[in-house]
ChimeraX commands (.cxc) that place a marker at each C-alpha (Angstrom):
marker #1 position 0.00,0.00,0.00 radius 0.5
marker #1 position 1.46,3.33,-1.05 radius 0.5
marker #1 position 0.98,5.77,1.81 radius 0.5
marker #1 position 2.50,9.27,1.63 radius 0.5
marker #1 position 5.07,9.97,4.30 radius 0.5
marker #1 position 3.53,13.21,5.54 radius 0.5
marker #1 position -0.16,13.64,6.33 radius 0.5
marker #1 position -1.97,16.64,4.88 radius 0.5
marker #1 position -5.00,18.30,6.51 radius 0.5
marker #1 position -8.23,17.37,4.80 radius 0.5
marker #1 position -6.87,14.40,2.83 radius 0.5
marker #1 position -8.49,11.05,3.57 radius 0.5
marker #1 position -6.09,8.09,3.26 radius 0.5
marker #1 position -6.43,4.36,3.79 radius 0.5
marker #1 position -3.47,3.16,5.87 radius 0.5
marker #1 position -4.55,-0.47,6.46 radius 0.5
marker #1 position -7.64,-2.61,5.80 radius 0.5
marker #1 position -10.50,-0.99,7.68 radius 0.5
marker #1 position -8.39,1.97,8.85 radius 0.5
marker #1 position -8.42,5.48,7.36 radius 0.5
marker #1 position -6.60,8.65,8.43 radius 0.5
marker #1 position -7.88,12.20,8.17 radius 0.5
marker #1 position -5.66,14.99,9.47 radius 0.5
marker #1 position -7.26,17.97,11.20 radius 0.5
marker #1 position -6.52,21.56,10.08 radius 0.5
marker #1 position -4.48,22.53,13.15 radius 0.5
marker #1 position -0.81,22.52,12.09 radius 0.5
marker #1 position 1.67,24.13,14.47 radius 0.5
marker #1 position 4.91,23.75,16.43 radius 0.5
marker #1 position 3.28,21.33,18.89 radius 0.5
marker #1 position 0.99,19.49,16.46 radius 0.5
marker #1 position 3.13,19.07,13.33 radius 0.5
marker #1 position 0.93,18.79,10.21 radius 0.5
marker #1 position -2.13,18.59,12.49 radius 0.5
marker #1 position -3.90,16.04,14.66 radius 0.5
marker #1 position -4.48,12.67,12.99 radius 0.5
marker #1 position -8.05,11.39,13.29 radius 0.5
marker #1 position -8.55,7.71,12.47 radius 0.5
marker #1 position -11.72,6.10,11.12 radius 0.5
marker #1 position -11.82,2.43,12.10 radius 0.5
marker #1 position -14.03,-0.43,10.93 radius 0.5
marker #1 position -16.37,-1.11,8.02 radius 0.5
marker #1 position -19.64,0.24,9.41 radius 0.5
marker #1 position -20.66,1.21,11.91 radius 0.5
marker #1 position -17.31,2.90,12.51 radius 0.5
marker #1 position -15.30,4.36,15.36 radius 0.5
marker #1 position -13.40,7.63,15.14 radius 0.5
marker #1 position -10.26,7.82,17.24 radius 0.5
marker #1 position -9.41,11.41,18.27 radius 0.5
marker #1 position -11.73,13.72,16.31 radius 0.5
marker #1 position -9.22,16.54,16.73 radius 0.5
marker #1 position -10.25,20.17,16.90 radius 0.5
marker #1 position -13.80,21.48,16.70 radius 0.5
marker #1 position -13.66,22.52,13.06 radius 0.5
marker #1 position -16.89,22.29,11.04 radius 0.5
marker #1 position -15.22,21.19,7.80 radius 0.5
marker #1 position -13.19,18.52,9.61 radius 0.5
marker #1 position -16.28,17.20,11.41 radius 0.5
marker #1 position -18.14,17.10,8.08 radius 0.5
marker #1 position -15.26,15.14,6.50 radius 0.5
marker #1 position -15.22,12.64,9.35 radius 0.5
marker #1 position -18.97,12.12,8.99 radius 0.5
marker #1 position -18.59,11.59,5.25 radius 0.5
marker #1 position -15.73,9.10,5.77 radius 0.5
marker #1 position -17.94,6.90,7.94 radius 0.5
marker #1 position -21.05,7.52,5.85 radius 0.5
marker #1 position -22.84,8.80,8.95 radius 0.5
marker #1 position -22.53,5.37,10.61 radius 0.5
marker #1 position -20.68,6.26,13.80 radius 0.5
marker #1 position -20.69,3.68,16.61 radius 0.5
marker #1 position -18.43,5.55,19.03 radius 0.5
marker #1 position -15.93,8.36,19.43 radius 0.5
marker #1 position -12.75,7.11,21.10 radius 0.5
marker #1 position -10.30,9.45,22.83 radius 0.5
marker #1 position -6.65,8.71,23.52 radius 0.5
marker #1 position -6.76,11.62,26.01 radius 0.5
marker #1 position -8.59,14.85,26.71 radius 0.5
marker #1 position -6.20,17.48,25.33 radius 0.5
marker #1 position -8.13,19.88,23.07 radius 0.5
marker #1 position -6.17,19.11,19.91 radius 0.5
marker #1 position -7.42,15.52,20.21 radius 0.5
marker #1 position -10.78,15.86,21.98 radius 0.5
marker #1 position -11.95,19.34,21.02 radius 0.5
marker #1 position -14.25,18.08,18.28 radius 0.5
marker #1 position -15.56,15.03,20.15 radius 0.5
marker #1 position -18.85,16.48,21.34 radius 0.5
marker #1 position -19.70,18.09,17.99 radius 0.5
marker #1 position -19.04,14.83,16.14 radius 0.5
marker #1 position -20.90,12.68,18.66 radius 0.5
marker #1 position -23.95,14.92,18.59 radius 0.5
marker #1 position -24.17,14.71,14.80 radius 0.5
marker #1 position -25.26,11.08,14.99 radius 0.5
marker #1 position -26.03,10.47,18.69 radius 0.5
marker #1 position -22.87,8.40,19.18 radius 0.5
marker #1 position -21.27,7.85,22.60 radius 0.5
marker #1 position -17.87,9.19,23.63 radius 0.5
marker #1 position -15.53,6.68,25.25 radius 0.5
marker #1 position -12.33,7.50,27.13 radius 0.5
marker #1 position -10.39,6.48,30.21 radius 0.5
marker #1 position -11.79,7.38,33.61 radius 0.5
marker #1 position -10.33,10.51,35.20 radius 0.5
marker #1 position -11.45,11.95,38.53 radius 0.5
marker #1 position -9.73,15.33,38.18 radius 0.5
marker #1 position -9.11,17.04,34.86 radius 0.5
marker #1 position -5.59,18.18,34.11 radius 0.5
marker #1 position -4.69,21.80,33.42 radius 0.5
marker #1 position -4.60,21.18,29.67 radius 0.5
marker #1 position -7.70,18.96,29.43 radius 0.5
marker #1 position -10.98,19.65,27.69 radius 0.5
marker #1 position -14.04,18.90,29.81 radius 0.5
marker #1 position -15.59,16.34,27.48 radius 0.5
marker #1 position -18.77,14.50,28.57 radius 0.5
marker #1 position -17.71,10.84,28.50 radius 0.5
marker #1 position -20.47,8.24,28.18 radius 0.5
marker #1 position -18.43,5.19,29.12 radius 0.5
marker #1 position -14.99,4.63,30.60 radius 0.5
marker #1 position -12.53,2.30,28.91 radius 0.5
marker #1 position -10.36,0.07,31.07 radius 0.5
marker #1 position -7.02,-1.46,30.20 radius 0.5
marker #1 position -7.45,-4.72,28.31 radius 0.5
marker #1 position -10.97,-4.00,27.05 radius 0.5
marker #1 position -11.64,-5.41,23.58 radius 0.5
marker #1 position -13.71,-3.39,21.11 radius 0.5
marker #1 position -15.00,-4.47,17.69 radius 0.5
marker #1 position -16.10,-2.25,14.82 radius 0.5
marker #1 position -17.08,-4.50,11.98 radius 0.5
marker #1 position -14.01,-6.46,10.94 radius 0.5
marker #1 position -11.56,-4.43,13.05 radius 0.5
marker #1 position -10.96,-5.44,16.67 radius 0.5
marker #1 position -9.10,-3.12,19.04 radius 0.5
marker #1 position -7.47,-3.75,22.41 radius 0.5
marker #1 position -7.49,-0.84,24.85 radius 0.5
marker #1 position -4.16,-0.06,26.51 radius 0.5
marker #1 position -3.77,2.33,29.45 radius 0.5
marker #1 position -0.55,4.18,28.65 radius 0.5
marker #1 position 0.02,7.03,31.14 radius 0.5
marker #1 position 2.92,9.42,30.85 radius 0.5
marker #1 position 1.92,12.21,28.50 radius 0.5
marker #1 position -1.34,12.36,30.47 radius 0.5
marker #1 position -2.65,10.28,33.35 radius 0.5
marker #1 position -5.65,9.08,31.34 radius 0.5
marker #1 position -3.80,8.37,28.10 radius 0.5
marker #1 position -4.94,5.34,26.10 radius 0.5
marker #1 position -3.54,3.60,23.06 radius 0.5
marker #1 position -5.52,1.21,20.86 radius 0.5
marker #1 position -3.97,-1.82,19.18 radius 0.5
marker #1 position -5.64,-3.24,16.07 radius 0.5
marker #1 position -5.41,-6.98,16.59 radius 0.5
marker #1 position -5.15,-8.21,12.99 radius 0.5
marker #1 position -3.01,-5.53,11.36 radius 0.5
marker #1 position -0.86,-4.72,14.38 radius 0.5
marker #1 position -1.46,-0.98,13.92 radius 0.5
marker #1 position -0.98,0.91,17.18 radius 0.5
marker #1 position -3.01,4.09,17.52 radius 0.5
marker #1 position -0.49,5.82,19.74 radius 0.5
marker #1 position -2.07,9.21,20.42 radius 0.5
marker #1 position 0.61,11.35,22.04 radius 0.5
marker #1 position 2.56,8.48,23.57 radius 0.5
marker #1 position 4.67,8.28,20.40 radius 0.5
marker #1 position 4.92,10.96,17.74 radius 0.5
marker #1 position 6.79,11.21,14.46 radius 0.5
marker #1 position 9.96,13.28,14.40 radius 0.5
marker #1 position 9.22,15.25,17.59 radius 0.5
marker #1 position 9.59,14.57,21.31 radius 0.5
marker #1 position 6.51,13.82,23.35 radius 0.5
marker #1 position 6.02,16.54,25.97 radius 0.5
marker #1 position 5.48,15.45,29.57 radius 0.5
marker #1 position 3.77,18.23,31.56 radius 0.5
marker #1 position 3.57,17.68,35.33 radius 0.5
marker #1 position 1.58,16.99,37.35 radius 0.5
marker #1 position -0.75,15.21,34.90 radius 0.5
marker #1 position 2.24,14.01,32.91 radius 0.5
marker #1 position 4.73,11.80,34.75 radius 0.5
marker #1 position 8.11,10.89,33.28 radius 0.5
marker #1 position 8.49,7.62,35.18 radius 0.5
marker #1 position 5.04,6.52,33.96 radius 0.5
marker #1 position 6.04,7.43,30.42 radius 0.5
marker #1 position 9.17,5.28,30.57 radius 0.5
marker #1 position 7.08,2.37,31.86 radius 0.5
marker #1 position 4.64,2.90,28.98 radius 0.5
marker #1 position 7.49,2.77,26.45 radius 0.5
marker #1 position 8.67,-0.52,27.96 radius 0.5
marker #1 position 5.16,-1.94,27.72 radius 0.5
marker #1 position 4.62,-0.86,24.11 radius 0.5
marker #1 position 7.99,-2.26,23.06 radius 0.5
marker #1 position 6.88,-5.73,24.20 radius 0.5
marker #1 position 3.64,-5.75,22.16 radius 0.5
marker #1 position 3.18,-7.24,18.65 radius 0.5
marker #1 position 3.05,-3.82,16.98 radius 0.5
marker #1 position 3.66,-3.78,13.22 radius 0.5
marker #1 position 3.12,-0.09,12.53 radius 0.5
marker #1 position 2.58,2.99,14.69 radius 0.5
marker #1 position -0.17,5.45,13.76 radius 0.5
marker #1 position 0.70,8.50,15.89 radius 0.5
marker #1 position -1.53,11.37,16.91 radius 0.5
marker #1 position 0.68,13.71,14.90 radius 0.5
marker #1 position 2.86,13.12,11.87 radius 0.5
marker #1 position 3.66,10.26,9.56 radius 0.5
marker #1 position 3.22,6.52,10.05 radius 0.5
marker #1 position 6.14,4.76,11.74 radius 0.5
marker #1 position 7.08,1.46,10.12 radius 0.5
marker #1 position 9.80,0.24,12.52 radius 0.5
marker #1 position 8.10,0.22,15.94 radius 0.5
marker #1 position 10.86,-1.53,17.85 radius 0.5
marker #1 position 13.61,0.80,16.70 radius 0.5
marker #1 position 11.38,3.86,17.10 radius 0.5
marker #1 position 10.44,3.09,20.69 radius 0.5
marker #1 position 14.01,2.15,21.59 radius 0.5
marker #1 position 15.29,5.45,20.20 radius 0.5
marker #1 position 12.69,7.44,22.13 radius 0.5
marker #1 position 13.60,5.68,25.38 radius 0.5
marker #1 position 17.31,6.25,24.71 radius 0.5
marker #1 position 16.70,9.95,24.08 radius 0.5
marker #1 position 14.66,10.35,27.26 radius 0.5
marker #1 position 17.34,8.63,29.36 radius 0.5
marker #1 position 20.03,10.83,27.80 radius 0.5
marker #1 position 18.00,13.97,28.48 radius 0.5
marker #1 position 17.47,12.97,32.09 radius 0.5
marker #1 position 21.21,12.43,32.46 radius 0.5
marker #1 position 21.78,15.95,31.10 radius 0.5
marker #1 position 19.30,17.40,33.59 radius 0.5
marker #1 position 21.02,15.50,36.40 radius 0.5
marker #1 position 24.40,16.80,35.24 radius 0.5
marker #1 position 23.09,20.39,35.34 radius 0.5
marker #1 position 22.50,20.14,39.10 radius 0.5
marker #1 position 25.14,20.94,41.70 radius 0.5
marker #1 position 25.43,20.11,45.39 radius 0.5
marker #1 position 26.07,23.67,46.61 radius 0.5
marker #1 position 23.64,25.94,44.71 radius 0.5
marker #1 position 20.04,25.98,43.51 radius 0.5
marker #1 position 18.97,26.17,39.89 radius 0.5
marker #1 position 15.53,26.69,38.37 radius 0.5
marker #1 position 14.03,24.42,35.73 radius 0.5
marker #1 position 13.87,27.42,33.37 radius 0.5
marker #1 position 17.64,27.90,33.67 radius 0.5
marker #1 position 18.31,24.26,32.88 radius 0.5
marker #1 position 15.95,24.42,29.91 radius 0.5
marker #1 position 17.84,27.47,28.57 radius 0.5
marker #1 position 21.08,25.49,28.80 radius 0.5
marker #1 position 19.70,22.41,27.09 radius 0.5
marker #1 position 17.64,24.18,24.42 radius 0.5
marker #1 position 19.60,27.39,23.61 radius 0.5
marker #1 position 18.04,27.91,20.18 radius 0.5
marker #1 position 14.49,26.89,21.03 radius 0.5
marker #1 position 11.53,28.67,19.47 radius 0.5
marker #1 position 10.43,31.24,22.11 radius 0.5
marker #1 position 6.87,29.87,21.85 radius 0.5
marker #1 position 8.10,26.57,23.28 radius 0.5
marker #1 position 10.18,27.81,26.22 radius 0.5
marker #1 position 7.51,27.20,28.86 radius 0.5
marker #1 position 6.96,23.69,27.49 radius 0.5
marker #1 position 10.71,23.02,27.65 radius 0.5
marker #1 position 10.83,24.16,31.27 radius 0.5
marker #1 position 7.90,21.88,32.11 radius 0.5
marker #1 position 9.66,18.99,30.37 radius 0.5
marker #1 position 12.79,19.63,32.44 radius 0.5
marker #1 position 10.62,19.73,35.56 radius 0.5
marker #1 position 9.24,16.29,34.67 radius 0.5
marker #1 position 12.80,14.97,34.56 radius 0.5
marker #1 position 13.64,16.71,37.85 radius 0.5
marker #1 position 10.62,15.14,39.55 radius 0.5
marker #1 position 11.74,11.76,38.24 radius 0.5
marker #1 position 15.21,12.35,39.68 radius 0.5
marker #1 position 13.68,13.40,43.00 radius 0.5
marker #1 position 11.56,10.25,43.09 radius 0.5
marker #1 position 14.79,8.28,42.71 radius 0.5
marker #1 position 16.42,10.18,45.58 radius 0.5
marker #1 position 18.82,12.02,43.24 radius 0.5
marker #1 position 17.47,15.58,43.46 radius 0.5
marker #1 position 15.70,17.88,45.91 radius 0.5
marker #1 position 13.48,20.92,45.41 radius 0.5
marker #1 position 13.49,24.02,47.62 radius 0.5
marker #1 position 13.43,27.80,47.27 radius 0.5
marker #1 position 11.97,27.54,43.73 radius 0.5
marker #1 position 15.09,25.70,42.65 radius 0.5
marker #1 position 16.68,22.28,42.40 radius 0.5
marker #1 position 19.86,20.75,43.78 radius 0.5
marker #1 position 21.54,17.38,43.94 radius 0.5
marker #1 position 20.26,15.29,46.82 radius 0.5
marker #1 position 22.63,15.42,49.76 radius 0.5
marker #1 position 23.97,18.85,48.77 radius 0.5
marker link #1:1,2 radius 0.2
marker link #1:2,3 radius 0.2
marker link #1:3,4 radius 0.2
marker link #1:4,5 radius 0.2
marker link #1:5,6 radius 0.2
marker link #1:6,7 radius 0.2
marker link #1:7,8 radius 0.2
marker link #1:8,9 radius 0.2
marker link #1:9,10 radius 0.2
marker link #1:10,11 radius 0.2
marker link #1:11,12 radius 0.2
marker link #1:12,13 radius 0.2
marker link #1:13,14 radius 0.2
marker link #1:14,15 radius 0.2
marker link #1:15,16 radius 0.2
marker link #1:16,17 radius 0.2
marker link #1:17,18 radius 0.2
marker link #1:18,19 radius 0.2
marker link #1:19,20 radius 0.2
marker link #1:20,21 radius 0.2
marker link #1:21,22 radius 0.2
marker link #1:22,23 radius 0.2
marker link #1:23,24 radius 0.2
marker link #1:24,25 radius 0.2
marker link #1:25,26 radius 0.2
marker link #1:26,27 radius 0.2
marker link #1:27,28 radius 0.2
marker link #1:28,29 radius 0.2
marker link #1:29,30 radius 0.2
marker link #1:30,31 radius 0.2
marker link #1:31,32 radius 0.2
marker link #1:32,33 radius 0.2
marker link #1:33,34 radius 0.2
marker link #1:34,35 radius 0.2
marker link #1:35,36 radius 0.2
marker link #1:36,37 radius 0.2
marker link #1:37,38 radius 0.2
marker link #1:38,39 radius 0.2
marker link #1:39,40 radius 0.2
marker link #1:40,41 radius 0.2
marker link #1:41,42 radius 0.2
marker link #1:42,43 radius 0.2
marker link #1:43,44 radius 0.2
marker link #1:44,45 radius 0.2
marker link #1:45,46 radius 0.2
marker link #1:46,47 radius 0.2
marker link #1:47,48 radius 0.2
marker link #1:48,49 radius 0.2
marker link #1:49,50 radius 0.2
marker link #1:50,51 radius 0.2
marker link #1:51,52 radius 0.2
marker link #1:52,53 radius 0.2
marker link #1:53,54 radius 0.2
marker link #1:54,55 radius 0.2
marker link #1:55,56 radius 0.2
marker link #1:56,57 radius 0.2
marker link #1:57,58 radius 0.2
marker link #1:58,59 radius 0.2
marker link #1:59,60 radius 0.2
marker link #1:60,61 radius 0.2
marker link #1:61,62 radius 0.2
marker link #1:62,63 radius 0.2
marker link #1:63,64 radius 0.2
marker link #1:64,65 radius 0.2
marker link #1:65,66 radius 0.2
marker link #1:66,67 radius 0.2
marker link #1:67,68 radius 0.2
marker link #1:68,69 radius 0.2
marker link #1:69,70 radius 0.2
marker link #1:70,71 radius 0.2
marker link #1:71,72 radius 0.2
marker link #1:72,73 radius 0.2
marker link #1:73,74 radius 0.2
marker link #1:74,75 radius 0.2
marker link #1:75,76 radius 0.2
marker link #1:76,77 radius 0.2
marker link #1:77,78 radius 0.2
marker link #1:78,79 radius 0.2
marker link #1:79,80 radius 0.2
marker link #1:80,81 radius 0.2
marker link #1:81,82 radius 0.2
marker link #1:82,83 radius 0.2
marker link #1:83,84 radius 0.2
marker link #1:84,85 radius 0.2
marker link #1:85,86 radius 0.2
marker link #1:86,87 radius 0.2
marker link #1:87,88 radius 0.2
marker link #1:88,89 radius 0.2
marker link #1:89,90 radius 0.2
marker link #1:90,91 radius 0.2
marker link #1:91,92 radius 0.2
marker link #1:92,93 radius 0.2
marker link #1:93,94 radius 0.2
marker link #1:94,95 radius 0.2
marker link #1:95,96 radius 0.2
marker link #1:96,97 radius 0.2
marker link #1:97,98 radius 0.2
marker link #1:98,99 radius 0.2
marker link #1:99,100 radius 0.2
marker link #1:100,101 radius 0.2
marker link #1:101,102 radius 0.2
marker link #1:102,103 radius 0.2
marker link #1:103,104 radius 0.2
marker link #1:104,105 radius 0.2
marker link #1:105,106 radius 0.2
marker link #1:106,107 radius 0.2
marker link #1:107,108 radius 0.2
marker link #1:108,109 radius 0.2
marker link #1:109,110 radius 0.2
marker link #1:110,111 radius 0.2
marker link #1:111,112 radius 0.2
marker link #1:112,113 radius 0.2
marker link #1:113,114 radius 0.2
marker link #1:114,115 radius 0.2
marker link #1:115,116 radius 0.2
marker link #1:116,117 radius 0.2
marker link #1:117,118 radius 0.2
marker link #1:118,119 radius 0.2
marker link #1:119,120 radius 0.2
marker link #1:120,121 radius 0.2
marker link #1:121,122 radius 0.2
marker link #1:122,123 radius 0.2
marker link #1:123,124 radius 0.2
marker link #1:124,125 radius 0.2
marker link #1:125,126 radius 0.2
marker link #1:126,127 radius 0.2
marker link #1:127,128 radius 0.2
marker link #1:128,129 radius 0.2
marker link #1:129,130 radius 0.2
marker link #1:130,131 radius 0.2
marker link #1:131,132 radius 0.2
marker link #1:132,133 radius 0.2
marker link #1:133,134 radius 0.2
marker link #1:134,135 radius 0.2
marker link #1:135,136 radius 0.2
marker link #1:136,137 radius 0.2
marker link #1:137,138 radius 0.2
marker link #1:138,139 radius 0.2
marker link #1:139,140 radius 0.2
marker link #1:140,141 radius 0.2
marker link #1:141,142 radius 0.2
marker link #1:142,143 radius 0.2
marker link #1:143,144 radius 0.2
marker link #1:144,145 radius 0.2
marker link #1:145,146 radius 0.2
marker link #1:146,147 radius 0.2
marker link #1:147,148 radius 0.2
marker link #1:148,149 radius 0.2
marker link #1:149,150 radius 0.2
marker link #1:150,151 radius 0.2
marker link #1:151,152 radius 0.2
marker link #1:152,153 radius 0.2
marker link #1:153,154 radius 0.2
marker link #1:154,155 radius 0.2
marker link #1:155,156 radius 0.2
marker link #1:156,157 radius 0.2
marker link #1:157,158 radius 0.2
marker link #1:158,159 radius 0.2
marker link #1:159,160 radius 0.2
marker link #1:160,161 radius 0.2
marker link #1:161,162 radius 0.2
marker link #1:162,163 radius 0.2
marker link #1:163,164 radius 0.2
marker link #1:164,165 radius 0.2
marker link #1:165,166 radius 0.2
marker link #1:166,167 radius 0.2
marker link #1:167,168 radius 0.2
marker link #1:168,169 radius 0.2
marker link #1:169,170 radius 0.2
marker link #1:170,171 radius 0.2
marker link #1:171,172 radius 0.2
marker link #1:172,173 radius 0.2
marker link #1:173,174 radius 0.2
marker link #1:174,175 radius 0.2
marker link #1:175,176 radius 0.2
marker link #1:176,177 radius 0.2
marker link #1:177,178 radius 0.2
marker link #1:178,179 radius 0.2
marker link #1:179,180 radius 0.2
marker link #1:180,181 radius 0.2
marker link #1:181,182 radius 0.2
marker link #1:182,183 radius 0.2
marker link #1:183,184 radius 0.2
marker link #1:184,185 radius 0.2
marker link #1:185,186 radius 0.2
marker link #1:186,187 radius 0.2
marker link #1:187,188 radius 0.2
marker link #1:188,189 radius 0.2
marker link #1:189,190 radius 0.2
marker link #1:190,191 radius 0.2
marker link #1:191,192 radius 0.2
marker link #1:192,193 radius 0.2
marker link #1:193,194 radius 0.2
marker link #1:194,195 radius 0.2
marker link #1:195,196 radius 0.2
marker link #1:196,197 radius 0.2
marker link #1:197,198 radius 0.2
marker link #1:198,199 radius 0.2
marker link #1:199,200 radius 0.2
marker link #1:200,201 radius 0.2
marker link #1:201,202 radius 0.2
marker link #1:202,203 radius 0.2
marker link #1:203,204 radius 0.2
marker link #1:204,205 radius 0.2
marker link #1:205,206 radius 0.2
marker link #1:206,207 radius 0.2
marker link #1:207,208 radius 0.2
marker link #1:208,209 radius 0.2
marker link #1:209,210 radius 0.2
marker link #1:210,211 radius 0.2
marker link #1:211,212 radius 0.2
marker link #1:212,213 radius 0.2
marker link #1:213,214 radius 0.2
marker link #1:214,215 radius 0.2
marker link #1:215,216 radius 0.2
marker link #1:216,217 radius 0.2
marker link #1:217,218 radius 0.2
marker link #1:218,219 radius 0.2
marker link #1:219,220 radius 0.2
marker link #1:220,221 radius 0.2
marker link #1:221,222 radius 0.2
marker link #1:222,223 radius 0.2
marker link #1:223,224 radius 0.2
marker link #1:224,225 radius 0.2
marker link #1:225,226 radius 0.2
marker link #1:226,227 radius 0.2
marker link #1:227,228 radius 0.2
marker link #1:228,229 radius 0.2
marker link #1:229,230 radius 0.2
marker link #1:230,231 radius 0.2
marker link #1:231,232 radius 0.2
marker link #1:232,233 radius 0.2
marker link #1:233,234 radius 0.2
marker link #1:234,235 radius 0.2
marker link #1:235,236 radius 0.2
marker link #1:236,237 radius 0.2
marker link #1:237,238 radius 0.2
marker link #1:238,239 radius 0.2
marker link #1:239,240 radius 0.2
marker link #1:240,241 radius 0.2
marker link #1:241,242 radius 0.2
marker link #1:242,243 radius 0.2
marker link #1:243,244 radius 0.2
marker link #1:244,245 radius 0.2
marker link #1:245,246 radius 0.2
marker link #1:246,247 radius 0.2
marker link #1:247,248 radius 0.2
marker link #1:248,249 radius 0.2
marker link #1:249,250 radius 0.2
marker link #1:250,251 radius 0.2
marker link #1:251,252 radius 0.2
marker link #1:252,253 radius 0.2
marker link #1:253,254 radius 0.2
marker link #1:254,255 radius 0.2
marker link #1:255,256 radius 0.2
marker link #1:256,257 radius 0.2
marker link #1:257,258 radius 0.2
marker link #1:258,259 radius 0.2
marker link #1:259,260 radius 0.2
marker link #1:260,261 radius 0.2
marker link #1:261,262 radius 0.2
marker link #1:262,263 radius 0.2
marker link #1:263,264 radius 0.2
marker link #1:264,265 radius 0.2
marker link #1:265,266 radius 0.2
marker link #1:266,267 radius 0.2
marker link #1:267,268 radius 0.2
marker link #1:268,269 radius 0.2
marker link #1:269,270 radius 0.2
marker link #1:270,271 radius 0.2
marker link #1:271,272 radius 0.2
marker link #1:272,273 radius 0.2
marker link #1:273,274 radius 0.2
marker link #1:274,275 radius 0.2
marker link #1:275,276 radius 0.2
marker link #1:276,277 radius 0.2
marker link #1:277,278 radius 0.2
marker link #1:278,279 radius 0.2
marker link #1:279,280 radius 0.2
marker link #1:280,281 radius 0.2
view
């Protein structure tokens, strides 16, 4: 199957039997070409991550499933993934399914969820069966969906093409993310369909490279600490990302904070006076 390497907003593409991709019109520094929505099954269908609340995008999703929508599935509640969920669901009285979450995170959209999906749940939409995977890290409620026959992993924001997944505390937890990567690496995944960017055809190597990068970054954050002075996460981020787009500086500082919290949980760092220091300093 000839699939273009880079998704384009508004273009419907078949990526595997019973699986289509439609990219939302929200390109940007954090979303790449835009959020990938996936239409799964052969009628009635499921839509994974409707993306933003854009009328033309919602219309295109409805057309792709011929109005036969069984459920809207959310990998997580961030607005670039869940913003259009209610509008799409209302168009054909379909339920919205997502992981349970008692307290919404700072970056979440308050989406009315009709049913909560638990880890290991099996869903069927015509000839496509999905297994639900709880994959926290990017967000506490993050889910992935594994298509059983094709081995396509709908990865949401747990794995993205060509960019680093952002972990924003407290809803995002670096240690949870590393555990999620270990879990995904052990599954029979044949192809990764990320929430943003192109399809990834070498899952094992991709996940291994992401884990290696995260470990290396944490080592750099650890190295930036001293035992006799305090340093802020923003200062470490400026050292590690000297040429970063100014729009992403706060995200970089939050990412560094996620690594610092991980180090603290391991007894390697302490936090006081709005700064961080090596444990035992």
